[in-house]
N, CA, C, O and the ligand as a Tripos MOL2 file, in Angstrom:
@<TRIPOS>MOLECULE
protein
  277   275    70     0     0
PROTEIN
NO_CHARGES

@<TRIPOS>ATOM
      1 N           0.8530   -1.2070    0.0000 N.3       1 MET1
      2 CA          0.0000    0.0000    0.0000 C.3       1 MET1
      3 C           0.8810    1.2470    0.0000 C.2       1 MET1
      4 O           1.8090    1.3890    0.7970 O.2       1 MET1
      5 N           0.5520    2.1350   -0.9230 N.am      2 GLU2
      6 CA          1.3410    3.3580   -1.0180 C.3       2 GLU2
      7 C           0.6520    4.4880   -0.2510 C.2       2 GLU2
      8 O          -0.5730    4.6120   -0.2690 O.2       2 GLU2
      9 N           1.4380    5.2850    0.4030 N.am      3 HIS3
     10 CA          0.8990    6.4080    1.1890 C.3       3 HIS3
     11 C           1.6080    7.6920    0.8030 C.2       3 HIS3
     12 O           2.7380    7.6860    0.3160 O.2       3 HIS3
     13 N           0.9110    8.7900    1.0350 N.am      4 HIS4
     14 CA          1.5290   10.1110    0.9260 C.3       4 HIS4
     15 C           1.1880   10.8760    2.1970 C.2       4 HIS4
     16 O           0.2440   10.5590    2.9220 O.2       4 HIS4
     17 N           1.9890   11.8810    2.4250 N.am      5 ILE5
     18 CA          1.6840   12.8340    3.4910 C.3       5 ILE5
     19 C           1.1230   14.0780    2.8140 C.2       5 ILE5
     20 O           1.6530   14.5350    1.8020 O.2       5 ILE5
     21 N           0.0510   14.6210    3.3760 N.am      6 ILE6
     22 CA         -0.5840   15.7880    2.7450 C.3       6 ILE6
     23 C          -0.8640   16.8490    3.8010 C.2       6 ILE6
     24 O          -1.1950   16.5470    4.9470 O.2       6 ILE6
     25 N          -0.7200   18.0890    3.3820 N.am      7 ALA7
     26 CA         -0.8730   19.2080    4.3090 C.3       7 ALA7
     27 C          -2.3410   19.5690    4.4990 C.2       7 ALA7
     28 O          -3.1120   19.6070    3.5390 O.2       7 ALA7
     29 N          -2.7160   19.8310    5.7400 N.am      8 GLU8
     30 CA         -4.0080   20.4700    6.0140 C.3       8 GLU8
     31 C          -3.7120   21.8990    6.4330 C.2       8 GLU8
     32 O          -3.0050   22.1340    7.4120 O.2       8 GLU8
     33 N          -4.2570   22.8510    5.6860 N.am      9 MET9
     34 CA         -4.0310   24.2480    5.9910 C.3       9 MET9
     35 C          -5.1220   24.7500    6.9350 C.2       9 MET9
     36 O          -6.2200   24.1960    6.9690 O.2       9 MET9
     37 N          -4.8220   25.7840    7.6880 N.am     10 ILE10
     38 CA         -5.8180   26.3440    8.6050 C.3      10 ILE10
     39 C          -7.0080   26.8830    7.8200 C.2      10 ILE10
     40 O          -8.1580   26.6930    8.2170 O.2      10 ILE10
     41 N          -6.7310   27.5540    6.7060 N.am     11 GLU11
     42 CA         -7.7990   27.9590    5.8010 C.3      11 GLU11
     43 C          -7.5670   27.2580    4.4730 C.2      11 GLU11
     44 O          -6.4280   27.1870    4.0130 O.2      11 GLU11
     45 N          -8.6160   26.7380    3.8460 N.am     12 PRO12
     46 CA         -8.4260   26.0810    2.5540 C.3      12 PRO12
     47 C          -7.7390   27.0320    1.5700 C.2      12 PRO12
     48 O          -8.1790   28.1680    1.3930 O.2      12 PRO12
     49 N          -6.6880   26.5780    0.9490 N.am     13 GLY13
     50 CA         -5.9540   27.3940    0.0020 C.3      13 GLY13
     51 C          -5.0290   28.4080    0.6500 C.2      13 GLY13
     52 O          -4.3440   29.1570   -0.0460 O.2      13 GLY13
     53 N          -5.0010   28.4390    1.9940 N.am     14 GLY14
     54 CA         -4.1700   29.4090    2.7010 C.3      14 GLY14
     55 C          -2.7130   28.9840    2.7920 C.2      14 GLY14
     56 O          -2.3170   27.9570    2.2420 O.2      14 GLY14
     57 N          -1.9230   29.7870    3.4930 N.am     15 ASP15
     58 CA         -0.4780   29.5500    3.5870 C.3      15 ASP15
     59 C          -0.0640   28.9320    4.9120 C.2      15 ASP15
     60 O           1.0830   28.5140    5.0670 O.2      15 ASP15
     61 N          -0.9780   28.8680    5.8660 N.am     16 THR16
     62 CA         -0.5800   28.4570    7.2090 C.3      16 THR16
     63 C          -0.9460   26.9980    7.4360 C.2      16 THR16
     64 O          -2.1130   26.6090    7.3680 O.2      16 THR16
     65 N           0.0770   26.2060    7.7050 N.am     17 LEU17
     66 CA         -0.1240   24.7760    7.9310 C.3      17 LEU17
     67 C          -0.8210   24.5440    9.2670 C.2      17 LEU17
     68 O          -0.4570   25.1390   10.2810 O.2      17 LEU17
     69 N          -1.8270   23.6720    9.2550 N.am     18 LYS18
     70 CA         -2.4210   23.2180   10.5190 C.3      18 LYS18
     71 C          -1.6770   21.9660   10.9690 C.2      18 LYS18
     72 O          -1.0520   21.9620   12.0290 O.2      18 LYS18
     73 N          -1.7410   20.9200   10.1780 N.am     19 GLU19
     74 CA         -0.9540   19.7270   10.4620 C.3      19 GLU19
     75 C          -0.8960   18.8600    9.2120 C.2      19 GLU19
     76 O          -1.6230   19.0850    8.2440 O.2      19 GLU19
     77 N          -0.0180   17.8670    9.2540 N.am     20 TRP20
     78 CA          0.1360   16.9140    8.1540 C.3      20 TRP20
     79 C          -0.6830   15.6650    8.4480 C.2      20 TRP20
     80 O          -0.8160   15.2470    9.5980 O.2      20 TRP20
     81 N          -1.2210   15.0870    7.3980 N.am     21 HIS21
     82 CA         -1.9780   13.8380    7.5110 C.3      21 HIS21
     83 C          -1.3910   12.8040    6.5620 C.2      21 HIS21
     84 O          -0.7150   13.1400    5.5900 O.2      21 HIS21
     85 N          -1.6650   11.5390    6.8660 N.am     22 MET22
     86 CA         -1.2900   10.4520    5.9640 C.3      22 MET22
     87 C          -2.5230   10.0710    5.1540 C.2      22 MET22
     88 O          -3.6310    9.9850    5.6830 O.2      22 MET22
     89 N          -2.3120    9.8490    3.8820 N.am     23 ILE23
     90 CA         -3.4230    9.4840    2.9940 C.3      23 ILE23
     91 C          -2.9700    8.3210    2.1210 C.2      23 ILE23
     92 O          -1.8320    8.2980    1.6520 O.2      23 ILE23
     93 N          -3.8610    7.3560    1.9030 N.am     24 ARG24
     94 CA         -3.5220    6.2300    1.0360 C.3      24 ARG24
     95 C          -3.6370    6.6830   -0.4090 C.2      24 ARG24
     96 O          -4.5380    7.4450   -0.7610 O.2      24 ARG24
     97 N          -2.7290    6.2170   -1.2340 N.am     25 ALA25
     98 CA         -2.7400    6.5790   -2.6530 C.3      25 ALA25
     99 C          -4.1010    6.2610   -3.2540 C.2      25 ALA25
    100 O          -4.6330    5.1700   -3.0500 O.2      25 ALA25
    101 N          -4.6610    7.2000   -3.9870 N.am     26 GLY26
    102 CA         -5.9290    6.9900   -4.6680 C.3      26 GLY26
    103 C          -7.1510    7.3030   -3.8300 C.2      26 GLY26
    104 O          -8.2670    7.2740   -4.3480 O.2      26 GLY26
    105 N          -6.9760    7.6040   -2.5400 N.am     27 GLU27
    106 CA         -8.1250    7.9180   -1.7030 C.3      27 GLU27
    107 C          -8.2800    9.4280   -1.5570 C.2      27 GLU27
    108 O          -7.3580   10.1970   -1.8300 O.2      27 GLU27
    109 N          -9.4780    9.8310   -1.1170 N.am     28 GLU28
    110 CA         -9.7800   11.2590   -1.0750 C.3      28 GLU28
    111 C          -9.8750   11.7900    0.3410 C.2      28 GLU28
    112 O         -10.0640   12.9890    0.5460 O.2      28 GLU28
    113 N          -9.7470   10.9080    1.3180 N.am     29 GLU29
    114 CA         -9.6850   11.4270    2.6740 C.3      29 GLU29
    115 C          -8.4850   10.8340    3.3990 C.2      29 GLU29
    116 O          -8.0030    9.7500    3.0710 O.2      29 GLU29
    117 N          -8.0260   11.5700    4.3810 N.am     30 ALA30
    118 CA         -6.8820   11.1220    5.1620 C.3      30 ALA30
    119 C          -7.2580    9.8850    5.9680 C.2      30 ALA30
    120 O          -8.4420    9.5790    6.1140 O.2      30 ALA30
    121 N          -6.2640    9.1710    6.4930 N.am     31 MET31
    122 CA         -6.5290    7.9400    7.2370 C.3      31 MET31
    123 C          -7.3780    8.1930    8.4720 C.2      31 MET31
    124 O          -8.0920    7.2950    8.9170 O.2      31 MET31
    125 N          -7.3200    9.3830    9.0300 N.am     32 CYS32
    126 CA         -8.1420    9.7220   10.1970 C.3      32 CYS32
    127 C          -9.5740   10.0610    9.7940 C.2      32 CYS32
    128 O         -10.4210   10.2790   10.6600 O.2      32 CYS32
    129 N          -9.8580   10.1100    8.4820 N.am     33 GLY33
    130 CA        -11.2130   10.3740    8.0220 C.3      33 GLY33
    131 C         -11.4500   11.8110    7.5980 C.2      33 GLY33
    132 O         -12.5210   12.1470    7.0920 O.2      33 GLY33
    133 N         -10.4530   12.6590    7.8020 N.am     34 ARG34
    134 CA        -10.6210   14.0660    7.4390 C.3      34 ARG34
    135 C         -10.5260   14.2230    5.9150 C.2      34 ARG34
    136 O          -9.6490   13.6510    5.2670 O.2      34 ARG34
    137 N         -11.4380   15.0020    5.3730 N.am     35 VAL35
    138 CA        -11.4000   15.2660    3.9290 C.3      35 VAL35
    139 C         -10.4060   16.4000    3.6990 C.2      35 VAL35
    140 O         -10.5080   17.4750    4.2890 O.2      35 VAL35
    141 N          -9.4450   16.1230    2.8230 N.am     36 ILE36
    142 CA         -8.3290   17.0390    2.6160 C.3      36 ILE36
    143 C          -8.4100   17.5880    1.2050 C.2      36 ILE36
    144 O          -8.8470   16.8980    0.2840 O.2      36 ILE36
    145 N          -7.9930   18.8210    1.0400 N.am     37 ASP37
    146 CA         -7.8440   19.4050   -0.2920 C.3      37 ASP37
    147 C          -6.6700   18.7110   -0.9860 C.2      37 ASP37
    148 O          -5.5150   18.8930   -0.6010 O.2      37 ASP37
    149 N          -6.9770   17.9160   -2.0080 N.am     38 LEU38
    150 CA         -5.9350   17.0940   -2.6230 C.3      38 LEU38
    151 C          -4.9240   17.9060   -3.4230 C.2      38 LEU38
    152 O          -3.9040   17.3700   -3.8570 O.2      38 LEU38
    153 N          -5.1940   19.1830   -3.6210 N.am     39 SER39
    154 CA         -4.2100   20.0220   -4.2940 C.3      39 SER39
    155 C          -3.1920   20.5990   -3.3190 C.2      39 SER39
    156 O          -2.2630   21.2930   -3.7330 O.2      39 SER39
    157 N          -3.3570   20.3210   -2.0340 N.am     40 ALA40
    158 CA         -2.4240   20.8370   -1.0310 C.3      40 ALA40
    159 C          -1.0450   20.1880   -1.1890 C.2      40 ALA40
    160 O          -0.8830   19.1850   -1.8840 O.2      40 ALA40
    161 N          -0.0700   20.7870   -0.5280 N.am     41 GLU41
    162 CA          1.3010   20.2810   -0.6090 C.3      41 GLU41
    163 C           1.3800   18.8420   -0.0930 C.2      41 GLU41
    164 O           0.7130   18.4810    0.8770 O.2      41 GLU41
    165 N           2.2010   18.0300   -0.7550 N.am     42 LYS42
    166 CA          2.3770   16.6310   -0.3470 C.3      42 LYS42
    167 C           3.8450   16.3510   -0.0530 C.2      42 LYS42
    168 O           4.7460   17.0300   -0.5460 O.2      42 LYS42
    169 N           4.0450   15.3480    0.7510 N.am     43 LEU43
    170 CA          5.3920   14.8420    1.0230 C.3      43 LEU43
    171 C           5.3680   13.3380    0.8140 C.2      43 LEU43
    172 O           4.3150   12.7160    0.9510 O.2      43 LEU43
    173 N           6.5200   12.7350    0.4800 N.am     44 PRO44
    174 CA          6.5610   11.2710    0.4110 C.3      44 PRO44
    175 C           6.3760   10.6850    1.8120 C.2      44 PRO44
    176 O           6.7050   11.3300    2.8070 O.2      44 PRO44
    177 N           5.8510    9.4650    1.8840 N.am     45 SER45
    178 CA          5.5870    8.8650    3.1960 C.3      45 SER45
    179 C           6.8680    8.7020    4.0150 C.2      45 SER45
    180 O           6.8140    8.6220    5.2420 O.2      45 SER45
    181 N           8.0210    8.6530    3.3400 N.am     46 GLU46
    182 CA          9.2970    8.5260    4.0730 C.3      46 GLU46
    183 C           9.5690    9.7260    4.9730 C.2      46 GLU46
    184 O          10.3790    9.6370    5.8960 O.2      46 GLU46
    185 N           8.9060   10.8320    4.7170 N.am     47 ALA47
    186 CA          9.1290   12.0280    5.5410 C.3      47 ALA47
    187 C           8.4560   11.9160    6.9050 C.2      47 ALA47
    188 O           8.6900   12.7460    7.7830 O.2      47 ALA47
    189 N           7.6200   10.8910    7.0850 N.am     48 TRP48
    190 CA          6.9370   10.7000    8.3750 C.3      48 TRP48
    191 C           7.9740   10.5270    9.4870 C.2      48 TRP48
    192 O           8.9340    9.7700    9.3390 O.2      48 TRP48
    193 N           7.7760   11.2200   10.5760 N.am     49 GLY49
    194 CA          8.7040   11.1110   11.7010 C.3      49 GLY49
    195 C           9.8650   12.0830   11.6280 C.2      49 GLY49
    196 O          10.6650   12.1530   12.5610 O.2      49 GLY49
    197 N           9.9760   12.8350   10.5410 N.am     50 THR50
    198 CA         11.0490   13.8190   10.4300 C.3      50 THR50
    199 C          10.5110   15.2120   10.7830 C.2      50 THR50
    200 O           9.3020   15.4250   10.8700 O.2      50 THR50
    201 N          11.4240   16.1340   10.9790 N.am     51 ASP51
    202 CA         11.0320   17.5070   11.3010 C.3      51 ASP51
    203 C          10.1930   18.1440   10.1970 C.2      51 ASP51
    204 O           9.3590   19.0140   10.4500 O.2      51 ASP51
    205 N          10.4320   17.6920    8.9770 N.am     52 ARG52
    206 CA          9.7080   18.2390    7.8260 C.3      52 ARG52
    207 C           8.2040   18.0190    7.9740 C.2      52 ARG52
    208 O           7.4060   18.8580    7.5570 O.2      52 ARG52
    209 N           7.8320   16.9200    8.5540 N.am     53 ALA53
    210 CA          6.4130   16.5400    8.6320 C.3      53 ALA53
    211 C           5.8720   16.7510   10.0450 C.2      53 ALA53
    212 O           5.2400   15.8580   10.6090 O.2      53 ALA53
    213 N           6.1160   17.9130   10.6080 N.am     54 ARG54
    214 CA          5.5680   18.2470   11.9220 C.3      54 ARG54
    215 C           4.8270   19.5690   11.8460 C.2      54 ARG54
    216 O           5.2630   20.4410   11.0950 O.2      54 ARG54
    217 N           3.7320   19.7770   12.5750 N.am     55 PRO55
    218 CA          3.0730   18.7740   13.4310 C.3      55 PRO55
    219 C           2.3180   17.7470   12.5990 C.2      55 PRO55
    220 O           1.8250   18.0500   11.5130 O.2      55 PRO55
    221 N           2.2350   16.5280   13.1230 N.am     56 PHE56
    222 CA          1.6000   15.4430   12.3870 C.3      56 PHE56
    223 C           0.3570   14.9710   13.1290 C.2      56 PHE56
    224 O           0.3550   14.8690   14.3560 O.2      56 PHE56
    225 N          -0.6980   14.6830   12.3740 N.am     57 CYS57
    226 CA         -1.9590   14.1980   12.9440 C.3      57 CYS57
    227 C          -1.7150   12.9000   13.7330 C.2      57 CYS57
    228 O          -1.1650   11.9400   13.1930 O.2      57 CYS57
    229 N          -2.1190   12.8740   14.9970 N.am     58 HIS58
    230 CA         -1.8500   11.7030   15.8470 C.3      58 HIS58
    231 C          -2.6010   10.4690   15.3680 C.2      58 HIS58
    232 O          -2.0790    9.3550   15.4060 O.2      58 HIS58
    233 N          -3.8310   10.6840   14.9190 N.am     59 THR59
    234 CA         -4.6360    9.5420   14.4690 C.3      59 THR59
    235 C          -4.0260    8.9190   13.2170 C.2      59 THR59
    236 O          -3.8880    7.6990   13.1270 O.2      59 THR59
    237 N          -3.6670    9.7530   12.2660 N.am     60 CYS60
    238 CA         -3.0330    9.2390   11.0490 C.3      60 CYS60
    239 C          -1.7270    8.5180   11.3860 C.2      60 CYS60
    240 O          -1.4400    7.4620   10.8220 O.2      60 CYS60
    241 N          -0.9470    9.0710   12.2860 N.am     61 GLY61
    242 CA          0.3240    8.4510   12.6520 C.3      61 GLY61
    243 C           0.1220    7.0630   13.2290 C.2      61 GLY61
    244 O           0.8390    6.1260   12.8810 O.2      61 GLY61
    245 N          -0.8710    6.9340   14.1250 N.am     62 ALA62
    246 CA         -1.1340    5.6470   14.7730 C.3      62 ALA62
    247 C          -1.6260    4.6210   13.7580 C.2      62 ALA62
    248 O          -1.2020    3.4650   13.7850 O.2      62 ALA62
    249 N          -2.5150    5.0360   12.8680 N.am     63 LEU63
    250 CA         -3.0430    4.1050   11.8650 C.3      63 LEU63
    251 C          -1.9420    3.7000   10.8790 C.2      63 LEU63
    252 O          -1.8580    2.5430   10.4670 O.2      63 LEU63
    253 N          -1.1220    4.6500   10.5180 N.am     64 PHE64
    254 CA         -0.0310    4.3590    9.5720 C.3      64 PHE64
    255 C           0.9290    3.3370   10.1710 C.2      64 PHE64
    256 O           1.3750    2.4180    9.4850 O.2      64 PHE64
    257 N           1.2370    3.5010   11.4300 N.am     65 LEU65
    258 CA          2.1520    2.5640   12.1070 C.3      65 LEU65
    259 C           1.6270    1.1430   12.0580 C.2      65 LEU65
    260 O           2.3960    0.1910   11.9250 O.2      65 LEU65
    261 N           0.3040    1.0030   12.1670 N.am     66 ARG66
    262 CA         -0.2830   -0.3380   12.1680 C.3      66 ARG66
    263 C          -0.3190   -0.9310   10.7730 C.2      66 ARG66
    264 O          -0.3620   -2.1510   10.6130 O.2      66 ARG66
    265 N          -0.3020   -0.0730    9.7610 N.am     67 GLU67
    266 CA         -0.4570   -0.5560    8.3980 C.3      67 GLU67
    267 C           0.8790   -0.8550    7.7360 C.2      67 GLU67
    268 O           0.9400   -1.6210    6.7730 O.2      67 GLU67
    269 N           1.9400   -0.2610    8.2430 N.am     68 VAL68
    270 CA          3.2450   -0.3990    7.6040 C.3      68 VAL68
    271 C           4.0650   -1.3930    8.4000 C.2      68 VAL68
    272 O           4.2220   -1.2460    9.6120 O.2      68 VAL68
    273 N           4.5810   -2.3910    7.7350 N.am     69 PRO69
    274 CA          5.3330   -3.4330    8.4380 C.3      69 PRO69
    275 C           6.5760   -2.8850    9.1420 C.2      69 PRO69
    276 O           7.3110   -3.6420    9.7760 O.2      69 PRO69
    277 ZN         -5.0750   12.7570   10.0550 Zn       70 ZN70
@<TRIPOS>BOND
     1     1     2 1
     2     2     3 1
     3     3     4 2
     4     3     5 am
     5     5     6 1
     6     6     7 1
     7     7     8 2
     8     7     9 am
     9     9    10 1
    10    10    11 1
    11    11    12 2
    12    11    13 am
    13    13    14 1
    14    14    15 1
    15    15    16 2
    16    15    17 am
    17    17    18 1
    18    18    19 1
    19    19    20 2
    20    19    21 am
    21    21    22 1
    22    22    23 1
    23    23    24 2
    24    23    25 am
    25    25    26 1
    26    26    27 1
    27    27    28 2
    28    27    29 am
    29    29    30 1
    30    30    31 1
    31    31    32 2
    32    31    33 am
    33    33    34 1
    34    34    35 1
    35    35    36 2
    36    35    37 am
    37    37    38 1
    38    38    39 1
    39    39    40 2
    40    39    41 am
    41    41    42 1
    42    42    43 1
    43    43    44 2
    44    43    45 am
    45    45    46 1
    46    46    47 1
    47    47    48 2
    48    47    49 am
    49    49    50 1
    50    50    51 1
    51    51    52 2
    52    51    53 am
    53    53    54 1
    54    54    55 1
    55    55    56 2
    56    55    57 am
    57    57    58 1
    58    58    59 1
    59    59    60 2
    60    59    61 am
    61    61    62 1
    62    62    63 1
    63    63    64 2
    64    63    65 am
    65    65    66 1
    66    66    67 1
    67    67    68 2
    68    67    69 am
    69    69    70 1
    70    70    71 1
    71    71    72 2
    72    71    73 am
    73    73    74 1
    74    74    75 1
    75    75    76 2
    76    75    77 am
    77    77    78 1
    78    78    79 1
    79    79    80 2
    80    79    81 am
    81    81    82 1
    82    82    83 1
    83    83    84 2
    84    83    85 am
    85    85    86 1
    86    86    87 1
    87    87    88 2
    88    87    89 am
    89    89    90 1
    90    90    91 1
    91    91    92 2
    92    91    93 am
    93    93    94 1
    94    94    95 1
    95    95    96 2
    96    95    97 am
    97    97    98 1
    98    98    99 1
    99    99   100 2
   100    99   101 am
   101   101   102 1
   102   102   103 1
   103   103   104 2
   104   103   105 am
   105   105   106 1
   106   106   107 1
   107   107   108 2
   108   107   109 am
   109   109   110 1
   110   110   111 1
   111   111   112 2
   112   111   113 am
   113   113   114 1
   114   114   115 1
   115   115   116 2
   116   115   117 am
   117   117   118 1
   118   118   119 1
   119   119   120 2
   120   119   121 am
   121   121   122 1
   122   122   123 1
   123   123   124 2
   124   123   125 am
   125   125   126 1
   126   126   127 1
   127   127   128 2
   128   127   129 am
   129   129   130 1
   130   130   131 1
   131   131   132 2
   132   131   133 am
   133   133   134 1
   134   134   135 1
   135   135   136 2
   136   135   137 am
   137   137   138 1
   138   138   139 1
   139   139   140 2
   140   139   141 am
   141   141   142 1
   142   142   143 1
   143   143   144 2
   144   143   145 am
   145   145   146 1
   146   146   147 1
   147   147   148 2
   148   147   149 am
   149   149   150 1
   150   150   151 1
   151   151   152 2
   152   151   153 am
   153   153   154 1
   154   154   155 1
   155   155   156 2
   156   155   157 am
   157   157   158 1
   158   158   159 1
   159   159   160 2
   160   159   161 am
   161   161   162 1
   162   162   163 1
   163   163   164 2
   164   163   165 am
   165   165   166 1
   166   166   167 1
   167   167   168 2
   168   167   169 am
   169   169   170 1
   170   170   171 1
   171   171   172 2
   172   171   173 am
   173   173   174 1
   174   174   175 1
   175   175   176 2
   176   175   177 am
   177   177   178 1
   178   178   179 1
   179   179   180 2
   180   179   181 am
   181   181   182 1
   182   182   183 1
   183   183   184 2
   184   183   185 am
   185   185   186 1
   186   186   187 1
   187   187   188 2
   188   187   189 am
   189   189   190 1
   190   190   191 1
   191   191   192 2
   192   191   193 am
   193   193   194 1
   194   194   195 1
   195   195   196 2
   196   195   197 am
   197   197   198 1
   198   198   199 1
   199   199   200 2
   200   199   201 am
   201   201   202 1
   202   202   203 1
   203   203   204 2
   204   203   205 am
   205   205   206 1
   206   206   207 1
   207   207   208 2
   208   207   209 am
   209   209   210 1
   210   210   211 1
   211   211   212 2
   212   211   213 am
   213   213   214 1
   214   214   215 1
   215   215   216 2
   216   215   217 am
   217   217   218 1
   218   218   219 1
   219   219   220 2
   220   219   221 am
   221   221   222 1
   222   222   223 1
   223   223   224 2
   224   223   225 am
   225   225   226 1
   226   226   227 1
   227   227   228 2
   228   227   229 am
   229   229   230 1
   230   230   231 1
   231   231   232 2
   232   231   233 am
   233   233   234 1
   234   234   235 1
   235   235   236 2
   236   235   237 am
   237   237   238 1
   238   238   239 1
   239   239   240 2
   240   239   241 am
   241   241   242 1
   242   242   243 1
   243   243   244 2
   244   243   245 am
   245   245   246 1
   246   246   247 1
   247   247   248 2
   248   247   249 am
   249   249   250 1
   250   250   251 1
   251   251   252 2
   252   251   253 am
   253   253   254 1
   254   254   255 1
   255   255   256 2
   256   255   257 am
   257   257   258 1
   258   258   259 1
   259   259   260 2
   260   259   261 am
   261   261   262 1
   262   262   263 1
   263   263   264 2
   264   263   265 am
   265   265   266 1
   266   266   267 1
   267   267   268 2
   268   267   269 am
   269   269   270 1
   270   270   271 1
   271   271   272 2
   272   271   273 am
   273   273   274 1
   274   274   275 1
   275   275   276 2
@<TRIPOS>SUBSTRUCTURE
     1 MET1         2 RESIDUE 1 A MET
     2 GLU2         6 RESIDUE 1 A GLU
     3 HIS3        10 RESIDUE 1 A HIS
     4 HIS4        14 RESIDUE 1 A HIS
     5 ILE5        18 RESIDUE 1 A ILE
     6 ILE6        22 RESIDUE 1 A ILE
     7 ALA7        26 RESIDUE 1 A ALA
     8 GLU8        30 RESIDUE 1 A GLU
     9 MET9        34 RESIDUE 1 A MET
    10 ILE10       38 RESIDUE 1 A ILE
    11 GLU11       42 RESIDUE 1 A GLU
    12 PRO12       46 RESIDUE 1 A PRO
    13 GLY13       50 RESIDUE 1 A GLY
    14 GLY14       54 RESIDUE 1 A GLY
    15 ASP15       58 RESIDUE 1 A ASP
    16 THR16       62 RESIDUE 1 A THR
    17 LEU17       66 RESIDUE 1 A LEU
    18 LYS18       70 RESIDUE 1 A LYS
    19 GLU19       74 RESIDUE 1 A GLU
    20 TRP20       78 RESIDUE 1 A TRP
    21 HIS21       82 RESIDUE 1 A HIS
    22 MET22       86 RESIDUE 1 A MET
    23 ILE23       90 RESIDUE 1 A ILE
    24 ARG24       94 RESIDUE 1 A ARG
    25 ALA25       98 RESIDUE 1 A ALA
    26 GLY26      102 RESIDUE 1 A GLY
    27 GLU27      106 RESIDUE 1 A GLU
    28 GLU28      110 RESIDUE 1 A GLU
    29 GLU29      114 RESIDUE 1 A GLU
    30 ALA30      118 RESIDUE 1 A ALA
    31 MET31      122 RESIDUE 1 A MET
    32 CYS32      126 RESIDUE 1 A CYS
    33 GLY33      130 RESIDUE 1 A GLY
    34 ARG34      134 RESIDUE 1 A ARG
    35 VAL35      138 RESIDUE 1 A VAL
    36 ILE36      142 RESIDUE 1 A ILE
    37 ASP37      146 RESIDUE 1 A ASP
    38 LEU38      150 RESIDUE 1 A LEU
    39 SER39      154 RESIDUE 1 A SER
    40 ALA40      158 RESIDUE 1 A ALA
    41 GLU41      162 RESIDUE 1 A GLU
    42 LYS42      166 RESIDUE 1 A LYS
    43 LEU43      170 RESIDUE 1 A LEU
    44 PRO44      174 RESIDUE 1 A PRO
    45 SER45      178 RESIDUE 1 A SER
    46 GLU46      182 RESIDUE 1 A GLU
    47 ALA47      186 RESIDUE 1 A ALA
    48 TRP48      190 RESIDUE 1 A TRP
    49 GLY49      194 RESIDUE 1 A GLY
    50 THR50      198 RESIDUE 1 A THR
    51 ASP51      202 RESIDUE 1 A ASP
    52 ARG52      206 RESIDUE 1 A ARG
    53 ALA53      210 RESIDUE 1 A ALA
    54 ARG54      214 RESIDUE 1 A ARG
    55 PRO55      218 RESIDUE 1 A PRO
    56 PHE56      222 RESIDUE 1 A PHE
    57 CYS57      226 RESIDUE 1 A CYS
    58 HIS58      230 RESIDUE 1 A HIS
    59 THR59      234 RESIDUE 1 A THR
    60 CYS60      238 RESIDUE 1 A CYS
    61 GLY61      242 RESIDUE 1 A GLY
    62 ALA62      246 RESIDUE 1 A ALA
    63 LEU63      250 RESIDUE 1 A LEU
    64 PHE64      254 RESIDUE 1 A PHE
    65 LEU65      258 RESIDUE 1 A LEU
    66 ARG66      262 RESIDUE 1 A ARG
    67 GLU67      266 RESIDUE 1 A GLU
    68 VAL68      270 RESIDUE 1 A VAL
    69 PRO69      274 RESIDUE 1 A PRO
    70 ZN70       277 GROUP 0 **** ****
């Protein structure tokens, strides 16, 4: 299963990051169930756990950990 990290902005289309979420490739909502603007900035899933991907959604992080060997 392929994943991406996607930004949730405080305002849709805005410049201020709220937090990062994990999303499965081809899906339209984050693993925590939040609907994300798919045009927002993305990071590769390898960035999870790095400073680049902070703050990170706790729910997405926990679900991702269970899904990735
Ligand atoms: Zn999330």
